[in-house]
Backbone as CSV, one residue per row, in Angstrom:
resi,resn,N_x,N_y,N_z,CA_x,CA_y,CA_z,C_x,C_y,C_z
1,MET,10.874,-0.167,-16.613,9.477,-0.616,-16.946,8.521,0.616,-16.859
2,ASN,8.701,1.549,-15.903,7.925,2.799,-15.726,6.506,2.751,-16.019
3,GLN,5.764,1.987,-15.171,4.383,1.747,-15.375,3.531,2.681,-14.519
4,LEU,2.290,3.041,-14.874,1.503,3.877,-14.139,0.878,3.072,-12.907
5,VAL,1.661,3.107,-11.774,1.269,2.384,-10.554,0.518,3.360,-9.680
6,ARG,-0.630,3.009,-9.222,-1.333,3.812,-8.269,-1.036,3.305,-6.842
7,PHE,-0.616,4.241,-6.018,-0.358,3.834,-4.618,-1.591,4.105,-3.704
8,VAL,-1.940,3.132,-2.915,-3.047,3.301,-1.973,-2.396,3.206,-0.604
9,ILE,-2.486,4.308,0.236,-1.859,4.289,1.472,-2.842,4.278,2.575
10,ALA,-2.801,3.207,3.396,-3.651,3.085,4.620,-2.855,3.518,5.779
11,GLU,-3.263,4.682,6.328,-2.539,5.297,7.391,-3.556,6.175,8.193
12,ASP,-3.672,5.890,9.549,-4.673,6.601,10.283,-4.170,7.830,10.898
13,ASP,-2.891,8.015,11.111,-2.212,9.109,11.803,-2.107,10.307,10.845
14,GLU,-2.776,11.432,11.248,-2.826,12.560,10.384,-1.336,13.142,10.186
15,ASP,-0.502,13.151,11.135,0.857,13.544,11.085,1.707,12.682,10.056
16,ASP,1.517,11.374,10.186,2.188,10.438,9.323,1.696,10.626,7.904
17,ARG,0.372,10.800,7.675,-0.027,11.045,6.317,0.630,12.362,5.733
18,PHE,0.680,13.378,6.549,1.368,14.580,6.066,2.856,14.321,5.725
19,LEU,3.553,13.650,6.522,4.925,13.279,6.303,5.090,12.361,5.089
20,ILE,4.250,11.416,4.900,4.345,10.528,3.750,3.972,11.361,2.497
21,ARG,3.002,12.192,2.555,2.696,12.980,1.390,3.833,13.940,0.970
22,GLU,4.578,14.525,1.999,5.710,15.388,1.755,6.813,14.470,1.199
23,ALA,6.974,13.274,1.768,8.105,12.436,1.236,7.800,11.931,-0.200
24,LEU,6.527,11.719,-0.558,6.187,11.442,-1.967,6.637,12.450,-2.791
25,GLU,6.237,13.741,-2.429,6.594,14.928,-3.350,8.113,15.119,-3.417
26,GLU,8.804,14.961,-2.256,10.327,15.049,-2.273,10.970,14.050,-3.145
27,SER,10.418,12.899,-3.160,10.978,11.844,-4.059,10.576,11.921,-5.543
28,ALA,9.833,12.913,-5.839,9.284,13.191,-7.226,8.413,12.143,-7.724
29,LEU,7.599,11.538,-6.884,6.634,10.510,-7.304,5.558,11.287,-8.176
30,ARG,5.469,10.802,-9.372,4.468,11.381,-10.336,3.233,10.430,-10.444
31,ASN,3.264,9.299,-9.794,2.097,8.365,-9.879,0.998,8.903,-8.932
32,PRO,-0.163,8.513,-9.256,-1.315,8.944,-8.403,-1.228,8.100,-7.100
33,TYR,-1.793,8.804,-6.029,-1.820,8.073,-4.735,-3.105,8.591,-4.075
34,THR,-3.616,7.585,-3.181,-4.815,7.877,-2.447,-4.541,7.508,-0.959
35,PHE,-5.003,8.301,-0.039,-4.973,7.876,1.412,-6.339,7.380,1.857
36,VAL,-6.258,6.383,2.668,-7.365,5.869,3.414,-6.993,5.802,4.864
37,GLN,-7.925,5.835,5.835,-7.620,5.927,7.219,-7.572,4.692,8.014
38,ASP,-8.070,3.617,7.386,-8.203,2.285,8.072,-8.491,1.152,7.063
39,GLY,-8.526,-0.149,7.609,-8.723,-1.219,6.731,-10.168,-1.155,6.148
40,VAL,-11.078,-0.642,6.844,-12.547,-0.581,6.260,-12.523,0.322,5.097
41,GLU,-11.921,1.477,5.137,-11.868,2.454,4.105,-11.041,1.834,2.970
42,LEU,-10.007,1.168,3.232,-9.167,0.487,2.166,-10.003,-0.440,1.397
43,LEU,-10.648,-1.379,2.017,-11.541,-2.390,1.298,-12.701,-1.715,0.602
44,ASP,-13.285,-0.732,1.155,-14.332,0.106,0.399,-13.841,0.722,-0.771
45,PHE,-12.693,1.292,-0.630,-11.997,2.014,-1.784,-11.735,1.078,-2.890
46,LEU,-11.134,0.017,-2.484,-10.796,-0.923,-3.553,-11.982,-1.657,-4.293
47,THR,-13.007,-1.879,-3.533,-14.241,-2.401,-4.054,-14.987,-1.397,-4.986
48,ASP,-14.999,-0.167,-4.532,-15.531,0.904,-5.359,-14.724,1.095,-6.708
49,GLU,-13.406,1.061,-6.566,-12.501,1.216,-7.781,-12.874,0.095,-8.798
50,LEU,-13.063,-1.170,-8.353,-13.328,-2.251,-9.245,-14.722,-2.091,-9.721
51,LYS,-15.690,-1.597,-8.989,-17.093,-1.422,-9.583,-17.181,-0.321,-10.487
52,SER,-16.407,0.761,-10.309,-16.566,1.861,-11.204,-15.816,1.778,-12.459
53,CYS,-14.986,0.738,-12.558,-14.190,0.531,-13.800,-15.090,0.111,-14.953
54,PRO,-15.030,0.894,-16.059,-15.907,0.401,-17.199,-15.577,-0.994,-17.729
55,ARG,-16.552,-1.721,-18.121,-16.372,-3.043,-18.652,-15.423,-3.011,-19.750
56,GLY,-14.508,-4.004,-19.791,-13.502,-4.192,-20.839,-12.307,-3.240,-20.610
57,LYS,-12.295,-2.487,-19.584,-11.109,-1.570,-19.353,-10.435,-2.090,-18.041
58,GLU,-9.167,-2.103,-18.078,-8.482,-2.596,-16.893,-8.012,-1.398,-15.981
59,LEU,-7.988,-1.557,-14.700,-7.546,-0.542,-13.809,-5.956,-0.493,-13.831
60,SER,-5.434,0.556,-13.479,-3.912,0.656,-13.371,-3.526,-0.256,-12.221
61,PRO,-2.284,-0.787,-12.405,-1.839,-1.555,-11.289,-1.730,-0.857,-10.009
62,MET,-1.855,-1.464,-8.856,-1.830,-0.729,-7.617,-0.861,-1.420,-6.679
63,VAL,-0.313,-0.632,-5.703,0.451,-1.141,-4.584,-0.085,-0.541,-3.348
64,ILE,-0.352,-1.285,-2.340,-0.915,-0.811,-1.061,0.271,-0.687,-0.037
65,LEU,0.314,0.485,0.515,1.262,0.733,1.729,0.309,0.661,2.863
66,LEU,0.562,-0.243,3.829,-0.385,-0.636,4.845,0.209,-0.416,6.258
67,ASP,-0.331,0.475,7.075,-0.027,0.525,8.457,-0.671,-0.514,9.191
68,LEU,0.008,-1.021,10.272,-0.624,-2.103,11.042,-1.580,-1.688,12.061
69,ASN,-1.302,-0.535,12.726,-2.034,-0.068,13.835,-3.035,0.953,13.458
70,MET,-4.255,0.626,13.224,-5.229,1.507,12.745,-6.611,1.209,13.495
71,PRO,-7.514,2.136,13.655,-8.705,1.846,14.267,-9.683,1.044,13.387
72,ARG,-10.820,0.619,13.913,-11.900,-0.061,13.148,-11.335,-1.395,12.635
73,MET,-10.563,-1.411,11.546,-9.989,-2.562,11.115,-8.494,-2.343,10.941
74,ASP,-7.668,-3.014,11.717,-6.231,-2.701,11.633,-5.593,-3.343,10.392
75,GLY,-4.356,-3.056,10.254,-3.648,-3.567,9.035,-3.522,-5.134,8.960
76,ARG,-3.472,-5.700,10.197,-3.396,-7.249,10.177,-4.589,-7.808,9.608
77,GLU,-5.756,-7.363,10.130,-7.062,-7.896,9.598,-7.225,-7.533,8.164
78,ALA,-6.877,-6.387,7.696,-6.982,-5.967,6.336,-6.108,-6.773,5.391
79,LEU,-4.944,-6.989,5.877,-4.053,-7.843,5.039,-4.714,-9.245,4.858
80,LEU,-5.116,-9.890,5.943,-5.692,-11.160,5.879,-6.915,-11.136,4.825
81,LYS,-7.683,-10.204,4.937,-8.960,-10.059,3.954,-8.385,-9.869,2.590
82,LEU,-7.363,-9.024,2.376,-6.919,-8.838,1.032,-6.313,-10.031,0.426
83,LYS,-5.530,-10.751,1.217,-4.819,-11.948,0.677,-5.669,-13.228,0.645
84,THR,-6.886,-13.125,1.151,-7.666,-14.366,1.035,-8.816,-14.092,0.012
85,ASP,-8.935,-12.903,-0.497,-9.984,-12.462,-1.355,-9.357,-12.714,-2.864
86,PRO,-10.007,-13.610,-3.733,-9.432,-13.790,-5.036,-9.350,-12.500,-5.907
87,ILE,-10.222,-11.472,-5.559,-10.191,-10.318,-6.291,-8.959,-9.391,-6.022
88,PHE,-8.675,-9.379,-4.713,-7.509,-8.438,-4.251,-6.226,-9.110,-3.982
89,ARG,-6.089,-10.453,-3.901,-4.867,-11.061,-3.475,-3.689,-10.828,-4.267
90,LEU,-3.819,-10.434,-5.653,-2.769,-10.144,-6.386,-2.151,-8.770,-6.219
91,ILE,-2.805,-7.915,-5.527,-2.261,-6.518,-5.326,-1.242,-6.585,-4.264
92,PRO,-0.049,-6.118,-4.668,1.059,-6.116,-3.746,0.766,-5.239,-2.536
93,VAL,1.212,-5.752,-1.357,1.033,-4.951,-0.095,2.339,-4.819,0.593
94,VAL,2.682,-3.653,0.935,3.872,-3.319,1.677,3.519,-2.763,3.036
95,VAL,3.807,-3.478,4.094,3.545,-3.056,5.379,4.579,-1.962,5.617
96,LEU,3.991,-0.715,6.034,4.882,0.480,6.388,4.350,0.941,7.715
97,THR,5.128,0.498,8.773,4.665,0.645,10.127,5.777,1.069,11.028
98,THR,5.436,1.515,12.260,6.496,1.767,13.246,6.942,0.594,13.981
99,SER,6.161,-0.557,13.847,6.463,-1.799,14.550,7.850,-2.420,14.033
100,LYS,8.581,-2.894,15.008,9.814,-3.674,14.729,9.681,-5.098,15.271
101,SER,8.511,-5.466,15.713,8.213,-6.657,16.413,8.383,-7.858,15.469
102,ASP,9.198,-8.838,15.865,9.359,-10.064,15.151,7.991,-10.794,14.960
103,GLU,7.033,-10.642,15.957,5.704,-11.192,15.860,5.048,-10.505,14.697
104,ASP,5.050,-9.200,14.591,4.341,-8.564,13.423,4.998,-8.905,12.129
105,ILE,6.294,-8.930,12.053,6.989,-9.257,10.771,6.626,-10.751,10.322
106,VAL,6.766,-11.647,11.164,6.284,-13.050,10.903,4.819,-13.202,10.427
107,TYR,3.979,-12.575,11.273,2.561,-12.615,10.955,2.254,-12.029,9.450
108,SER,2.878,-10.915,9.239,2.651,-10.201,7.987,3.125,-11.036,6.803
109,TYR,4.287,-11.647,6.874,4.761,-12.560,5.821,3.849,-13.819,5.631
110,GLN,3.512,-14.436,6.769,2.692,-15.537,6.781,1.298,-15.227,6.147
111,ALA,0.823,-13.964,6.284,-0.474,-13.542,5.742,-0.336,-13.169,4.296
112,GLY,0.891,-13.070,3.757,0.995,-12.765,2.342,1.537,-11.426,2.023
113,VAL,2.077,-10.736,2.869,2.667,-9.382,2.544,3.865,-9.513,1.612
114,ASN,4.033,-8.448,0.708,5.110,-8.579,-0.235,6.368,-8.024,0.467
115,SER,6.320,-7.055,1.246,7.426,-6.412,1.959,7.055,-5.906,3.294
116,PHE,7.901,-5.906,4.179,7.656,-5.259,5.580,8.702,-4.238,5.766
117,VAL,8.324,-2.931,5.964,9.296,-1.864,6.120,8.885,-1.125,7.376
118,THR,9.874,-0.880,8.288,9.687,-0.109,9.492,9.863,1.320,9.152
119,LYS,8.923,2.165,9.502,9.018,3.600,9.196,10.241,4.177,9.866
120,PRO,10.951,5.006,8.998,12.228,5.558,9.653,11.832,6.667,10.547
121,VAL,12.692,6.976,11.546,12.341,7.965,12.517,12.585,9.415,11.964
122,SER,13.432,9.564,10.984,13.734,10.924,10.454,12.950,11.066,9.140
123,PHE,12.649,12.392,8.737,12.063,12.702,7.569,12.989,12.225,6.373
124,GLU,14.263,12.487,6.442,15.188,12.149,5.433,15.115,10.557,5.208
125,GLY,15.089,9.899,6.254,14.865,8.404,6.115,13.637,7.995,5.433
126,LEU,12.542,8.757,5.768,11.268,8.476,5.073,11.306,8.700,3.593
127,VAL,11.928,9.822,3.239,12.159,10.224,1.815,12.976,9.052,1.140
128,SER,13.918,8.639,1.756,14.784,7.574,1.130,13.962,6.238,0.994
129,VAL,13.144,5.865,1.903,12.414,4.675,1.860,11.326,4.887,0.666
130,VAL,10.649,5.948,0.679,9.692,6.223,-0.396,10.290,6.289,-1.793
131,ALA,11.456,6.777,-1.860,12.178,6.817,-3.208,12.537,5.298,-3.544
132,GLU,12.988,4.509,-2.568,13.262,3.100,-3.013,11.938,2.368,-3.257
133,LEU,10.938,2.635,-2.570,9.703,1.869,-2.936,9.190,2.300,-4.309
134,LYS,9.228,3.580,-4.643,8.838,4.128,-5.962,9.753,3.394,-6.984
135,LYS,11.006,3.474,-6.836,11.931,2.913,-7.827,11.575,1.442,-8.046
136,TYR,11.428,0.602,-6.999,11.081,-0.751,-7.109,9.779,-1.014,-7.728
137,TRP,8.722,-0.400,-7.211,7.318,-0.782,-7.559,6.914,-0.124,-8.934
138,VAL,7.642,1.029,-9.346,7.220,1.681,-10.543,8.198,1.295,-11.786
139,GLU,9.451,1.204,-11.322,10.461,1.019,-12.384,11.047,-0.361,-12.649
140,VAL,10.896,-1.248,-11.643,11.569,-2.518,-11.677,10.637,-3.625,-11.944
141,VAL,9.586,-3.818,-11.134,8.764,-4.958,-11.256,7.568,-4.833,-12.254
142,ALA,7.078,-5.854,-12.709,5.822,-5.872,-13.514,4.630,-6.242,-12.693
143,LEU,3.574,-5.623,-12.686,2.432,-5.757,-11.851,1.120,-6.152,-12.617
144,PRO,0.320,-7.023,-12.069,-0.928,-7.271,-12.692,-1.959,-6.128,-12.431
145,SER,-2.897,-5.949,-13.165,-3.950,-5.024,-12.849,-4.913,-5.659,-11.759
146,PRO,-5.533,-4.876,-11.028,-6.391,-5.340,-10.017,-7.610,-6.136,-10.510
147,GLY,-8.136,-7.106,-9.890,-9.224,-7.794,-10.381,-8.906,-9.085,-11.228
148,HIS,-7.642,-9.256,-11.474,-7.226,-10.498,-12.233,-7.125,-11.529,-11.023
149,ASN,-7.755,-12.674,-11.293,-7.587,-13.783,-10.376,-7.318,-15.114,-10.998
């Protein structure tokens, strides 16, 4: 399918952002990506993207990589807001977190997450996960453009 999918990565930890950025480059991701630091920035970014899109033009499909543990608005609250908002609910969300908690996994799926991935402890593992995410979300599935409800 090879569609131009934009990745939006909600991650508050500066070291994790660096490692994810390196893993994206290592996995040869050519798609655009944007980092935000918490759920508030994520929702603001998505709202601004929709507002700035010229009338009659569609935004590129997006996939959100969402950390659960962030300041101001954590990933759990952001996920709930995304999946209950008719404008954002069709945007796929992949939880990418250090948590392995059954409670977090169950909550995330009940709230509407598309996938739950625990961050690998090694850089090589992270590169592998990012490569798989890229392959699946860019090459395999068809995605709607944001704003379709």
